[in-house]
C-alpha positions as CSV (number, residue, x, y, z in Angstrom):
1,M,-55.5,19.0,-6.6
2,G,-55.3,16.7,-9.7
3,R,-58.4,14.5,-10.7
4,P,-58.4,11.0,-11.3
5,S,-58.2,10.0,-15.0
6,W,-61.0,7.5,-15.7
7,H,-60.1,7.4,-19.5
8,A,-56.6,6.1,-18.6
9,S,-57.9,3.3,-16.6
10,G,-58.7,-0.2,-17.7
11,A,-62.1,-0.1,-16.3
12,A,-63.0,2.7,-18.9
13,K,-62.5,0.2,-21.5
14,Q,-64.7,-2.3,-20.0
15,F,-67.5,0.4,-19.1
16,R,-67.8,1.2,-22.8
17,R,-68.8,-2.2,-23.7
18,Y,-72.2,-1.4,-22.0
19,V,-72.5,2.4,-22.8
20,D,-71.7,4.7,-25.5
21,E,-69.3,7.7,-25.2
22,E,-72.0,10.3,-24.5
23,E,-73.3,8.2,-21.5
24,V,-69.6,8.1,-20.2
25,R,-69.1,11.8,-20.6
26,S,-72.6,12.5,-18.8
27,F,-71.7,10.0,-15.9
28,L,-68.2,11.6,-15.5
29,A,-69.8,15.1,-15.3
30,A,-72.2,14.0,-12.7
31,L,-69.5,12.3,-10.8
32,T,-67.2,15.4,-10.7
33,R,-70.1,17.6,-9.7
34,E,-71.3,15.2,-6.7
35,A,-68.0,13.7,-5.8
36,Q,-66.2,14.6,-2.6
37,W,-62.6,14.8,-3.5
38,I,-60.1,13.8,-0.7
39,D,-56.6,14.7,-0.1
40,V,-55.1,11.2,0.9
41,E,-52.7,11.8,3.7
42,A,-52.7,8.4,5.4
43,R,-50.0,5.9,4.4
44,I,-51.0,2.6,5.3
45,Q,-49.3,-0.8,4.9
46,A,-51.9,-3.3,6.2
47,C,-53.1,-5.3,3.4
48,R,-51.5,-8.7,2.2
49,D,-52.1,-7.1,-1.3
50,P,-50.0,-3.9,-1.3
51,K,-52.0,-2.5,-4.2
52,D,-55.2,-2.6,-2.1
53,D,-53.6,-0.4,0.6
54,K,-54.8,2.7,-1.5
55,F,-58.4,1.9,-0.5
56,L,-57.8,1.9,3.1
57,E,-55.7,5.1,2.7
58,L,-58.6,6.8,1.1
59,A,-61.2,5.6,3.5
60,V,-59.0,6.6,6.6
61,S,-58.2,9.9,5.0
62,G,-61.9,10.7,4.1
63,Q,-63.1,9.5,7.3
64,G,-65.1,6.8,5.6
65,T,-67.5,4.4,7.5
66,H,-67.5,1.5,5.0
67,I,-65.5,-0.1,2.2
68,V,-67.7,-2.1,-0.1
69,T,-65.8,-4.7,-1.9
70,G,-65.7,-8.3,-3.0
71,D,-61.8,-8.6,-2.5
72,I,-60.9,-11.0,0.1
73,D,-57.6,-9.3,0.7
74,L,-59.5,-6.3,2.1
75,L,-62.6,-8.3,3.8
76,V,-60.1,-10.2,6.0
77,L,-59.2,-7.0,7.5
78,N,-62.7,-6.2,8.8
79,P,-63.0,-4.0,10.7
80,F,-60.2,-1.7,10.1
81,R,-59.6,1.4,12.3
82,G,-63.4,1.6,12.8
83,I,-64.1,1.3,9.1
84,E,-66.4,-1.7,8.3
85,L,-65.2,-3.7,5.1
86,L,-68.3,-5.7,3.5
87,P,-69.2,-7.4,0.4
88,P,-71.8,-5.8,-1.7
89,H,-74.7,-8.2,-0.7
90,R,-73.9,-7.5,2.9
91,F,-73.9,-3.7,2.5
92,L,-77.3,-4.0,0.7
93,E,-78.8,-5.9,3.5
94,I,-77.7,-3.5,6.2
95,R,-78.9,-0.5,4.2
96,K,-82.6,-1.8,4.0
């Protein structure tokens, strides 16, 4: 299975504004060791922004329990197939 390419993403450029290249490499190495890689088999067309369906597909395929997001297009679907969609502040409240 292929690995996602962090360096090809726009997020990598923004991330580097705050950390140097060595910190990026260290973070990616830790992420690769600790992450659970999911084969996304679900195909979902539920979000009013079709680009956000991938997050639902990942959560369903990986049997996730929560999606933490500030994206209103996802939050309006809460709950989705038993998955709770929460803004970050709410997730932190329930984790206490």
